[in-house]
C-alpha positions as CSV (number, residue, x, y, z in Angstrom):
1,M,35.5,12.1,29.4
2,L,39.2,14.1,28.8
3,H,39.8,16.1,32.1
4,L,41.9,18.6,31.3
5,V,44.9,19.2,33.6
6,K,44.6,23.1,35.5
7,K,47.6,23.3,36.8
8,E,50.9,25.0,35.2
9,V,53.4,22.6,34.7
10,M,55.8,22.3,37.4
11,A,59.2,23.9,38.0
12,P,61.9,23.6,37.5
13,R,62.2,24.1,34.1
14,S,65.4,25.3,32.3
15,E,66.2,26.4,28.5
16,R,67.4,22.2,27.9
17,L,64.0,20.4,29.5
18,D,61.9,23.5,27.4
19,L,63.7,22.2,24.1
20,A,63.7,18.7,24.5
21,A,59.7,19.7,25.1
22,A,60.3,20.9,21.7
23,Y,61.5,18.7,19.5
24,Q,58.5,16.4,21.9
25,M,55.6,18.8,20.9
26,L,57.1,19.2,17.1
27,A,56.9,15.7,16.6
28,L,53.5,15.2,18.1
29,L,52.4,17.5,14.8
30,G,54.3,16.1,12.0
31,F,56.8,19.0,11.6
32,D,59.9,16.9,11.4
33,D,61.6,16.1,8.9
34,M,63.5,12.9,10.1
35,V,66.8,13.5,11.4
36,A,67.6,17.0,8.9
37,T,67.1,19.4,10.7
38,H,67.5,20.9,14.0
39,L,66.7,23.3,17.0
40,S,68.9,25.3,19.7
41,T,68.5,27.3,22.6
42,R,71.1,29.0,24.4
43,A,72.7,27.7,27.3
44,N,72.1,29.6,30.5
45,N,75.6,30.2,31.5
46,N,76.6,31.9,27.4
47,K,79.2,30.2,25.7
48,G,77.1,27.8,24.5
49,F,73.8,26.5,23.4
50,W,72.5,22.7,23.4
51,L,72.3,20.3,20.4
52,P,71.3,16.5,20.2
53,P,73.1,14.3,18.6
54,F,72.8,14.5,14.8
55,G,70.6,11.4,13.3
56,Y,68.2,10.9,16.1
57,L,65.3,11.7,15.5
58,F,62.1,14.3,16.7
59,E,60.2,12.2,18.3
60,E,63.6,10.0,20.2
61,I,65.3,13.4,21.7
62,T,65.0,13.9,25.2
63,Q,66.8,16.0,28.1
64,S,70.2,13.9,28.6
65,Y,70.6,13.7,24.2
66,L,71.0,17.2,24.6
67,K,75.2,17.9,24.4
68,H,76.8,21.9,25.0
69,V,77.8,23.0,22.3
70,S,80.8,25.6,22.9
71,F,80.7,28.6,20.9
72,D,84.4,28.2,20.6
73,N,84.4,25.2,19.5
74,P,81.6,24.0,18.0
75,D,83.5,21.5,16.3
76,D,82.2,18.4,17.9
77,P,81.7,14.9,15.5
78,A,79.1,13.9,17.0
79,I,76.9,17.3,16.2
80,N,75.8,18.2,12.4
81,P,78.4,20.7,11.8
82,T,76.5,23.1,9.7
83,A,73.7,22.7,11.8
84,A,76.7,24.0,15.1
85,V,78.4,26.9,12.9
86,L,74.9,27.6,11.8
87,H,73.4,28.4,15.7
88,T,77.2,29.2,17.0
89,A,77.0,32.1,14.1
90,I,73.2,33.4,15.0
91,Y,73.8,33.2,18.8
92,K,77.0,35.3,18.8
93,A,75.6,37.8,16.0
94,R,72.0,38.1,18.7
95,P,72.5,38.4,21.7
96,D,68.9,38.7,22.0
97,I,68.3,35.5,20.7
98,K,68.2,32.5,23.0
99,A,66.8,29.6,21.1
100,V,66.7,28.7,17.3
101,F,64.5,26.7,15.3
102,H,65.3,25.3,11.8
103,V,62.5,23.4,9.7
104,H,60.9,21.8,6.4
105,T,57.5,21.1,6.1
106,E,55.8,21.2,2.9
107,A,54.2,24.0,4.1
108,T,57.1,26.2,4.4
109,I,58.9,25.3,1.8
110,A,56.2,25.5,-1.1
111,V,55.1,29.3,-0.1
112,S,59.4,29.6,0.3
113,S,59.6,28.8,-3.5
114,I,56.7,31.4,-4.7
115,K,57.7,35.1,-5.7
116,G,56.8,37.6,-2.7
117,G,56.8,33.7,0.3
118,L,54.5,35.0,2.7
119,K,51.2,36.8,1.7
120,P,48.8,38.5,4.3
121,L,46.0,36.2,3.8
122,S,45.3,35.3,7.2
123,Q,45.3,36.3,10.8
124,W,48.1,34.1,11.1
125,S,50.4,35.5,8.5
126,L,49.9,38.4,10.7
127,Y,52.1,37.6,13.3
128,F,54.8,38.1,10.4
129,H,54.1,41.2,9.7
130,N,57.3,43.5,8.8
131,Q,59.4,40.9,10.7
132,M,60.4,38.6,8.3
133,A,63.8,38.1,6.5
134,T,64.3,36.5,3.0
135,Y,67.8,34.2,1.9
136,P,67.9,32.7,-1.4
137,Y,69.2,28.8,-1.6
138,D,72.7,28.4,-2.3
139,G,73.0,24.4,-2.4
140,L,73.6,22.3,0.4
141,A,76.0,24.4,2.6
142,L,79.2,22.5,2.2
143,D,81.1,26.0,2.8
144,H,79.3,26.2,6.4
145,K,81.1,29.4,8.1
146,D,80.3,31.5,4.7
147,Q,77.4,30.2,4.7
148,A,76.3,31.7,7.9
149,A,78.1,34.5,8.1
150,R,75.8,34.6,4.8
151,V,72.2,34.1,6.8
152,V,73.3,35.5,9.9
153,S,73.2,38.7,7.0
154,A,70.0,38.3,6.0
155,L,68.4,37.9,9.1
156,G,69.3,40.8,10.8
157,D,67.6,41.9,13.6
158,K,64.4,39.7,12.9
159,K,63.6,37.0,14.1
160,I,62.2,35.3,11.6
161,L,63.9,33.9,8.4
162,L,62.9,32.5,5.2
163,L,64.8,29.9,2.9
164,E,63.9,30.3,-1.0
165,N,62.8,26.3,-1.6
166,H,64.1,25.2,1.7
167,G,62.4,25.9,4.9
168,V,62.7,28.0,7.5
169,I,64.7,29.3,10.7
170,V,63.0,31.3,13.4
171,C,64.5,32.4,17.1
172,G,63.1,33.7,20.0
173,D,64.1,35.2,23.5
174,S,62.8,31.9,24.1
175,A,61.7,28.4,23.0
176,A,58.3,28.5,23.9
177,E,59.0,31.7,21.7
178,A,60.4,29.5,19.1
179,F,57.8,27.1,19.2
180,H,54.7,30.0,19.2
181,Y,56.4,31.1,15.9
182,L,57.1,28.1,14.1
183,Y,53.2,27.1,15.0
184,N,52.0,30.1,13.7
185,F,54.0,30.7,10.6
186,E,53.5,27.5,9.8
187,R,49.5,27.2,10.0
188,A,50.1,30.4,8.0
189,C,51.5,28.1,4.8
190,R,49.0,25.8,5.2
191,A,46.2,28.2,4.7
192,Q,47.9,29.7,2.3
193,C,48.5,26.6,0.3
194,L,45.2,25.6,0.2
195,L,44.3,29.2,-1.9
196,S,47.1,27.9,-4.1
197,H,45.0,27.5,-7.5
198,V,42.4,30.6,-6.8
199,P,44.2,33.7,-9.0
200,E,44.8,36.0,-7.1
201,D,42.3,38.5,-8.3
202,Q,40.4,36.5,-6.2
203,L,42.0,36.7,-3.1
204,I,40.7,38.6,0.1
205,F,44.4,40.5,0.8
206,I,44.0,41.5,4.8
207,P,44.2,45.9,4.7
208,E,46.8,47.1,5.4
209,E,46.3,49.1,7.4
210,M,45.1,46.2,9.5
211,R,48.1,44.5,9.6
212,Q,50.3,46.2,12.3
213,E,47.8,46.8,14.3
214,T,46.3,43.1,14.6
215,Y,50.8,42.1,15.0
216,D,50.3,44.9,17.9
217,A,47.5,43.5,19.0
218,L,48.5,39.8,18.9
219,M,51.8,41.2,20.3
220,A,50.2,42.7,23.7
221,I,48.0,40.6,24.6
222,E,50.1,37.6,24.1
223,A,52.8,38.0,26.2
224,P,55.5,36.9,27.2
225,V,54.7,35.5,23.5
226,G,54.3,31.7,23.3
227,E,54.3,30.6,27.0
228,K,50.6,30.1,27.3
229,P,50.6,28.0,24.2
230,F,54.0,26.0,25.4
231,Q,52.5,24.7,28.8
232,A,49.3,24.3,26.9
233,M,51.2,22.1,24.8
234,L,53.7,20.7,27.7
235,R,50.8,19.7,29.6
236,K,49.2,17.6,26.4
237,L,52.5,15.7,26.4
238,E,52.0,14.7,30.1
239,R,48.9,13.8,29.3
240,K,50.3,11.3,26.1
241,G,52.8,10.0,28.7
242,V,55.0,11.2,26.1
243,I,59.4,11.4,28.4
244,Y,61.2,14.3,27.4
245,A,62.7,15.4,30.9
246,D,64.9,12.4,31.2
């Protein structure tokens, strides 16, 4: 019989440690894509952010793998250059953002390839009511700085950017919040994909008058957003013996 650990994960926690844990959580959930996607957190010195070297699986990332990337000099041969420039641009434009997660899963790519994107078909989808921007597909991002500027412009004041035909960028006030939004976004996308064979006139869309009310309620009951689910996932990592703090 499994006995749940009821205590909170012991301090101290840091933005770097939480990021390492987030990599392991997403690997456990199957939200990774070999070495093609990337997560970061703003460093507490506010002069850069944490990002692992390019070429590692999410399940390989521990705290010691995470490198400090400076806002003033993001060029590091060990770091994915597209990731470095993109994360730098978002953090510099949005001082409120403390974490940036970019993933592409089957479900997020499927929904990003549908006109209208994510639809109000599940309670999961209501976390993103009026909270999401979109960005058109523009290739392999070989022109890093110009693309990063366009991404930042498209993101605006939102925390979720649906990348058409590509996936999603999720931002948060913490790694916990970004993880929480990403988890719920993935679930909403999967639910929508399961309904892809149903004619639109047979779908039950959540009524407009309920969407904002539910969003407000979700934000109120879960403040600080994502912290309790993140703590729960930290305990799961511990029970499974997953190493992320080294």
